C-alpha positions, 0 to 999 in steps of 0.5 A: 508457576506461569511459563517464562515469556519467550525472548523477542528474538523468538518471534523474528523470522529469518525473512525479517532480518535486516541483511535479508530484507536489504538483499531482497530489496536490492534484488527487486530493484535490479529486477525492475531495472531489468524489466525496464531495460527489456524492451530495449534489449528486445530491440537490440536482439533484432535488426533495427533500421539503420541510419534513422534520424536521432529524433525519430529513434529517440521518439520510439525509445520513449514509446518503448520506455513508456510501455515498459513502465506501464507493464511494471505497474501491474506488478506494483499493484498486484499485491505480490507478497514477496515484492511488498515484504522488503519495502512495506505497504507505503513505499510501493504505492508511492513507486506506482504513483510516480512511475505512472506519471513517468510512463505518461510523460514518456508516452506523450513525449513519443507522440509529441516528438513524432507530431513535431518532427515526423508527422509522416510516421503518424499518418492521419489522426482521423480514426476513420482514415488511420490504420487500426494499430495507429488508432489503437496507440491513440486510444491507449494514450487517451486511456492512460491520460484519463486513468492518471487524471481520474486517480490523482483528482478522484476526490475533487471530481467526486468519484465514488471509490468503488466506481473509480476502482472499476474505471481504473482497472478497465482503463489500465487493461484497455490502455495496455492492450491498445499500446501492445497492439500499436507496438506490434502493428507499427513494426518499428524495431519489432518486424523481425520474427525473433524480436516479435516473438520476444515481444509476445513473450513479454506481453504474455508474462504481463497478461499472466500477472493480470490473470493472477491478480484478477482471477486466480487470487479471487478464486482462492479467496472464494474458497476461504470465506469468513463470517462476521461474528461480532460488531461493537462500537469503540467510540469516535465513530469506530466500529470493531468487526470481529471475523471467524475463518470458515476456511483456511485462516491467515498464515504468516500473520504478524502484529500490525499488518493489514488485509483487504476486506470485502463484505457480502460480495463476491471477491471478484467485485472489486468492492474491497478496502485495506484495513489494519488487523486490530488483533494480534496473531498471538490471540488465535485465528479470529481477527478484528478490523476497526472501521471508521466511516470516513469515505464511501467504501469505509461507510459501506463496510462499517454498516456490515451486520453480524452473520455477513460473509466476508472475504480476506486477502492478506496479510500485508505490511511491515509495520510490526514489532516483529522486525525489532527484536533488538530494540530496547523499547518503543515509541509509538505515535497515533492519530485518531483511528491510526491507533489500530495497528498500534493496538495490534502491536501492543496486544502482541507485547501483552500476550508475550509479556514483553518487558520492554518499555513503550511510550505511546503518544495518542492524538485526538480532538477530545477525550470522548474521541479517544478510541480504545482508551479503556483497552489501552488502560488494561494493556498498561496493567500487563506491560510497561506501557505509558500512554500520553493522550494528546488532546486539542481540548482537555476534559474538565475535570481530567480523568484520574490516572491518565496522562493528558497533554493539551494541544498537538504532538510537536517537537516541544511535546516530544522533548518534554514527554519522551525520555532522552534514551528513547532517541534510538528506539524504533518510532512507530507512527500511524495517522494522516499524511500531514501529521506524519510529515510534521512528526518526521521532521520533529523527530529528525530534529530531536536526533532520531535516526531516519532508519528508526522512524517507521510510519503507516499512512492512514487514509480511508476512502 
């Protein structure tokens, strides 16, 4: 007699419980607020000039605020697991993007106000005549402008992903270093020994974070290589790479999470990209990645060969059934290769013989483009899984035993296919951003609570 399956609560870790997640998220928000306020606390701790013009003080406040926001970016992009855990992989990059624009706006406001009302503070704009720390400030501002513009319009500018990443890191380091030099050199609000010491301490803390991200973590990866042991085609241009650890395997790994993957290069090279782990941790230490060549870097990775050395940094993400122990069932929606994290979660349900019902809506252009369709059929024999393939062009004749709907996933199809009691189930979606935005609106219109809609945007570069 086979052992009874473990209940869903057995797979939930204390850190995934809603109260703890909320407490962690609140703590990080408060910590971020403190980091943003820290430059101003440093100012108040010193002996700032008295009686200055309001416009001058406001201009310098904008400069300090811009530098604080710039420093915060290193934490948001540093892949700090405690920071990512309560928010998820999608939210933190959004914070990074908008706070980067805010930092640039503060810096431009700092320069603009001084240029309009206090040109004496700026001195000469010529780098041949200006003091070095003033030129450093302008170099820092220019670096941040180029960094944000090149990131926002990378695809329109035709920048290769690898070279853009290298440019991004270089500009961030140059811009931040030049800005710190400018602040300390100008001495406005930082001339006192104690205040200057606090600024140096803050700067060293930011540098420590940079060293961890760019040196210490890659060094740890270099001690734990992986080996590509199998490559197979899954249809629709998707190649599945199976890897075996030759050092320490992944730890604290949950179904639906992702990892950063680099193949055939040093982990220091920046030639890495995030991919969802297509297998569930219940299947052992080997992991698989489903890669579709949709961009420069994903094309390079999809051309890997058996025997290649790989480097893994992970796991990350919260797109997992392990956060839903109390759910009576699941609605899962995937578009194209966005099926990958769905497959990982379904494998976990299969291995655990989880009795809860799952309704999967899987959108593709046609039947031949539906990757993993045979795998889905096998999983459906072991668990209560109903798969509805939503195709723009339905096959003729239609395959026997398959539920196929023609068109796109919209409000009408959702209403027709999903049972009424599924409104309060977790809705796990993965696909292109426009698709997810439309689905979120349709689900909210159906009465699905916002906290029951979980998404992971799939965009390959």
